[in-house]
C-alpha positions in Angstrom: -25.6 -2.3 -9.0 -23.4 -4.2 -10.5 -21.4 -1.0 -11.2 -21.7 -0.7 -7.5 -20.2 -4.0 -6.9 -17.6 -3.9 -9.7 -16.2 -0.6 -8.0 -16.3 -2.0 -4.8 -13.9 -5.1 -6.1 -11.5 -2.8 -7.9 -11.6 -0.3 -5.0 -10.1 -3.8 -3.0 -7.9 -5.2 -5.5 -6.4 -1.9 -5.6 -6.1 -2.0 -1.3 -4.4 -5.1 -1.9 -1.6 -4.2 -4.4 0.5 -3.5 -2.1 -0.2 -5.4 1.0 -0.4 -8.9 1.7 -3.7 -10.3 -0.2 -6.1 -11.6 3.0 -8.4 -13.3 1.6 -10.0 -16.1 0.5 -12.1 -15.2 -2.3 -9.9 -12.5 -3.6 -6.4 -15.4 -3.7 -8.6 -17.6 -5.5 -9.2 -15.9 -8.1 -5.1 -14.1 -8.3 -4.2 -18.1 -8.2 -6.9 -19.6 -11.2 -5.5 -16.6 -13.0 -1.5 -17.2 -11.9 -2.8 -20.7 -13.2 -4.4 -19.5 -16.3 -2.1 -17.2 -17.9 0.9 -19.8 -17.4 -1.1 -22.5 -19.0 0.9 -24.9 -17.0 1.6 -27.2 -14.4 3.4 -25.3 -11.4 5.0 -26.9 -8.9 3.2 -26.3 -5.9 6.4 -25.5 -3.9 7.4 -22.5 -6.3 3.7 -21.3 -6.3 4.4 -20.7 -2.1 7.0 -19.3 -2.8 5.9 -16.9 -5.1 2.4 -16.4 -3.7 3.8 -16.6 0.5 7.5 -16.2 0.3 7.2 -13.5 -2.0 4.4 -11.3 0.0 1.6 -11.3 -2.1 -0.9 -14.0 0.2 -0.6 -14.8 3.5 0.4 -18.6 4.9 -2.9 -19.6 6.1 -5.4 -17.0 3.6 -2.9 -19.6 1.0 -3.2 -22.7 2.5 -7.1 -22.3 3.3 -7.4 -20.6 -0.6 -5.7 -24.2 -2.0 -7.3 -26.3 0.2 -10.7 -24.8 -1.2 -9.4 -24.7 -4.8 -9.0 -28.5 -4.4 -11.9 -29.3 -3.1 -14.7 -27.8 -5.2 -12.5 -28.6 -8.5 -11.7 -25.2 -9.7 -7.4 -26.8 -9.4 -5.9 -29.7 -9.6 -3.1 -31.5 -8.0 -0.7 -34.1 -9.9 3.1 -34.5 -10.5 5.9 -33.5 -12.8 8.2 -36.0 -14.6 10.7 -35.0 -11.2 7.9 -36.3 -8.4 7.3 -33.0 -7.6 3.9 -32.4 -6.8 2.5 -29.6 -9.3 -1.0 -27.7 -9.2 -2.7 -26.9 -13.3 -6.4 -25.0 -13.9 -8.6 -26.8 -14.0 -11.9 -25.5 -16.5 -13.6 -24.1 -13.5 -10.7 -22.4 -12.8 -10.4 -20.7 -15.9 -14.0 -19.7 -15.2 -12.5 -18.4 -11.4 -9.5 -16.4 -13.2 -12.3 -14.6 -15.4 -13.0 -12.9 -12.2 -10.3 -11.0 -12.0 -10.5 -9.2 -15.0 -12.8 -7.2 -13.8 -12.4 -6.6 -10.3 -8.1 -5.5 -11.4 -6.7 -3.4 -13.6 -4.6 -4.9 -16.5 -1.3 -3.5 -15.3 -1.9 -5.5 -11.9 -2.6 -9.2 -13.9 0.6 -8.5 -16.0 2.8 -7.7 -12.9 1.8 -11.4 -11.5 2.5 -12.9 -14.2 5.0 -11.7 -14.5 6.7 -12.0 -11.7 5.3 -15.8 -11.9 7.7 -16.4 -15.0 10.5 -14.6 -14.0 10.2 -17.0 -10.9 9.9 -20.0 -12.8 13.1 -19.2 -15.3 14.7 -18.5 -11.9 14.5 -21.6 -10.4 15.4 -23.5 -13.9 18.4 -22.0 -13.8 18.7 -22.7 -10.1 18.3 -26.1 -10.7 20.4 -26.6 -14.1 23.4 -24.6 -12.3 25.7 -27.5 -10.2 27.8 -25.4 -7.3 30.4 -27.4 -5.4 33.4 -26.6 -4.0 36.8 -28.7 -4.5 39.5 -28.4 -1.6 43.1 -27.9 -2.9 46.9 -27.8 -0.9 46.0 -23.7 -0.8 42.9 -22.7 -0.8 40.0 -24.1 -3.1 38.0 -24.3 -6.4 35.4 -23.2 -6.4 33.0 -25.6 -9.6 30.4 -24.5 -11.5 28.5 -26.3 -13.8 25.7 -23.7 -15.3 23.2 -26.7 -17.8 20.0 -26.1 -19.6 19.0 -29.9 -19.6 21.2 -32.1 -21.7 23.3 -29.5 -22.3 27.0 -28.0 -20.3 26.2 -24.6 -21.4 29.5 -23.3 -18.8 31.7 -24.8 -16.6 34.5 -23.1 -14.7 36.3 -23.7 -11.8 38.0 -20.1 -9.8 40.5 -20.2 -7.3 39.3 -19.2 -4.3 41.5 -18.5 -1.4 39.7 -20.8 1.5 36.2 -22.4 1.3 34.2 -20.0 2.9 34.8 -17.3 0.1 33.7 -19.9 -2.5 30.1 -20.7 0.0 29.7 -17.2 -0.6 30.3 -16.5 -4.5 28.9 -20.2 -4.7 25.7 -19.2 -2.6 25.8 -15.8 -5.1 26.2 -17.5 -8.1 22.6 -20.2 -7.4 21.3 -17.1 -6.5 21.1 -16.4 -10.6 23.3 -18.0 -11.9 22.1 -16.8 -15.6 23.7 -13.9 -14.4 27.0 -15.6 -14.3 26.8 -16.5 -17.9 25.1 -13.3 -19.8 28.1 -12.0 -17.9 31.0 -14.2 -18.8 29.2 -13.9 -22.5 29.2 -10.3 -22.3 32.7 -10.6 -21.2 34.0 -12.7 -24.1 32.4 -10.7 -26.6 33.3 -7.1 -25.3 37.1 -8.9 -25.0 37.2 -10.1 -28.4 35.8 -7.1 -30.4 37.7 -5.5 -32.8 39.1 -2.3 -31.6 37.5 1.0 -33.1 39.5 3.6 -35.0 
């Protein structure tokens, strides 16, 4: 009986792997698993973006699941230093998370945790990027400051012919600021490397 139920659950998870989850029980296990693997509070807005905007869980299912998990004590709500609402997993939620191990392949579990970690890093990078447009007599400067907490990693002004171009560049940089930092470092390192004989 247990094997049949496990096989049915594995089939259900594998069917859901490529489409939006609409089952609150599966969504609850998935959310508890994500929070357990990250092992730290996650901003509610970020969790929503990854799960709903990312197409992992249906909007209504997500809302119902979070409310249920909060009510039954599987997750807890709090505030971080920026006064943002955060969710963390409780011991009860960790027990719920263990169920995913028996109903989903390790590769699937690893993929969803990896997606969550990348999204958290992207959000932190975006938070640490200050991008402004400074009008000039002719054209404008796109001013980009990339930080890591209190350390300024990059302070760059780019001339652009107009504010529209600056805005477009700023949006591209804002999506993934670490790419700009990486590319600037690579350009400097490649440009100063000794010539090969």
